C-alpha positions as CSV (number, residue, x, y, z in Angstrom):
1,M,-18.6,-1.4,-9.4
2,N,-21.0,-2.5,-6.7
3,S,-20.1,-4.5,-3.3
4,E,-20.5,-7.6,-4.8
5,Q,-18.3,-7.1,-7.9
6,R,-15.6,-5.2,-6.1
7,P,-12.5,-7.6,-5.8
8,N,-11.1,-8.3,-2.1
9,A,-7.2,-8.2,-1.9
10,V,-7.2,-9.6,1.4
11,G,-8.7,-13.1,0.8
12,S,-11.1,-15.2,-1.3
13,K,-14.2,-14.0,0.9
14,R,-15.9,-10.9,0.4
15,P,-15.9,-8.9,3.4
16,P,-18.8,-8.1,5.2
17,V,-21.0,-5.2,4.6
18,D,-23.2,-3.4,7.0
19,E,-26.5,-2.0,6.6
20,E,-25.3,1.1,4.5
21,G,-23.4,-1.0,2.3
22,T,-20.2,0.1,3.6
23,W,-16.9,-2.9,4.5
24,V,-16.6,-3.5,7.7
25,D,-13.6,-5.8,7.2
26,D,-10.5,-4.4,9.2
27,A,-8.0,-6.3,7.5
28,G,-7.5,-4.2,4.6
29,T,-9.9,-1.6,4.3
30,V,-11.4,1.3,6.4
31,A,-15.2,1.9,6.7
32,N,-15.0,4.3,3.6
33,E,-13.6,1.7,1.5
34,V,-10.0,3.1,1.4
35,P,-7.3,0.8,1.5
36,R,-5.2,1.2,4.7
37,F,-1.9,0.0,2.8
38,V,-0.4,0.9,-0.6
39,T,1.8,-1.8,-2.3
40,Q,5.4,-0.7,-3.1
41,A,4.3,-1.0,-6.8
42,R,1.7,1.3,-6.3
43,V,4.0,3.7,-4.5
44,S,6.4,3.4,-7.3
45,H,3.9,4.5,-9.7
46,L,2.3,7.2,-7.9
47,L,5.7,8.9,-7.5
48,S,7.0,8.0,-10.7
49,I,10.2,6.4,-9.2
50,P,11.6,3.0,-9.9
51,E,10.9,0.2,-7.7
52,D,14.5,-0.6,-6.7
53,E,14.7,3.0,-5.7
54,I,11.5,2.6,-3.5
55,R,13.0,-0.4,-2.2
56,R,16.4,1.1,-1.1
57,I,14.5,4.0,0.8
58,S,12.3,1.9,2.4
59,V,15.1,-0.5,3.7
60,E,17.6,2.4,4.9
61,A,14.6,4.1,6.7
62,G,13.1,1.1,8.0
63,L,9.5,1.7,6.3
64,G,7.1,-0.8,5.2
65,R,5.9,-4.3,5.9
66,V,7.2,-7.2,4.0
67,V,4.7,-9.9,3.6
68,R,5.7,-13.5,2.3
69,A,3.4,-16.0,0.7
70,G,5.3,-19.1,-0.4
71,S,7.9,-17.7,-2.9
72,E,6.2,-14.3,-3.5
73,E,7.0,-11.4,-1.3
74,V,5.0,-7.8,-1.2
75,T,6.1,-4.8,0.5
76,Y,3.1,-2.7,2.2
77,F,3.3,0.7,3.2
78,T,0.6,2.7,5.3
79,Y,-0.3,6.1,3.9
80,E,2.2,7.7,6.7
81,E,4.9,5.6,5.2
82,F,4.0,6.3,2.0
83,D,4.2,10.1,2.5
84,R,7.6,9.7,4.4
85,V,8.9,7.7,1.3
86,G,7.9,10.6,-1.1
87,I,9.9,12.9,1.3
88,L,12.9,11.0,1.3
89,A,13.0,10.4,-2.4
90,A,12.6,14.1,-2.9
91,Q,15.2,14.8,-0.8
92,S,17.6,12.2,-2.3
93,Q,16.6,13.6,-5.7
94,G,17.6,17.2,-4.4
95,A,20.7,16.0,-3.0
96,K,21.9,14.5,-6.6
97,H,21.2,17.9,-8.2
């Protein structure tokens, strides 16, 4: 997939591209095209934990950023927060067993 085919989750415009073809938009990506944030749905999928459990952990620990657009609401996590959610989820599972 080249830079013109790559979807932009941040907005409807394609981000600027420098001479080397890397994105320079800093709203949602870093220079090497890795997103800066992970959605709650993605965290749930990657950790194989239900979204309700991810939501509970994030609220209790004060992790994540909620973005509201009209009636929709999406929670985003930095990679550090994603790591912390995983640790807290593992500790929670360990306490249940």
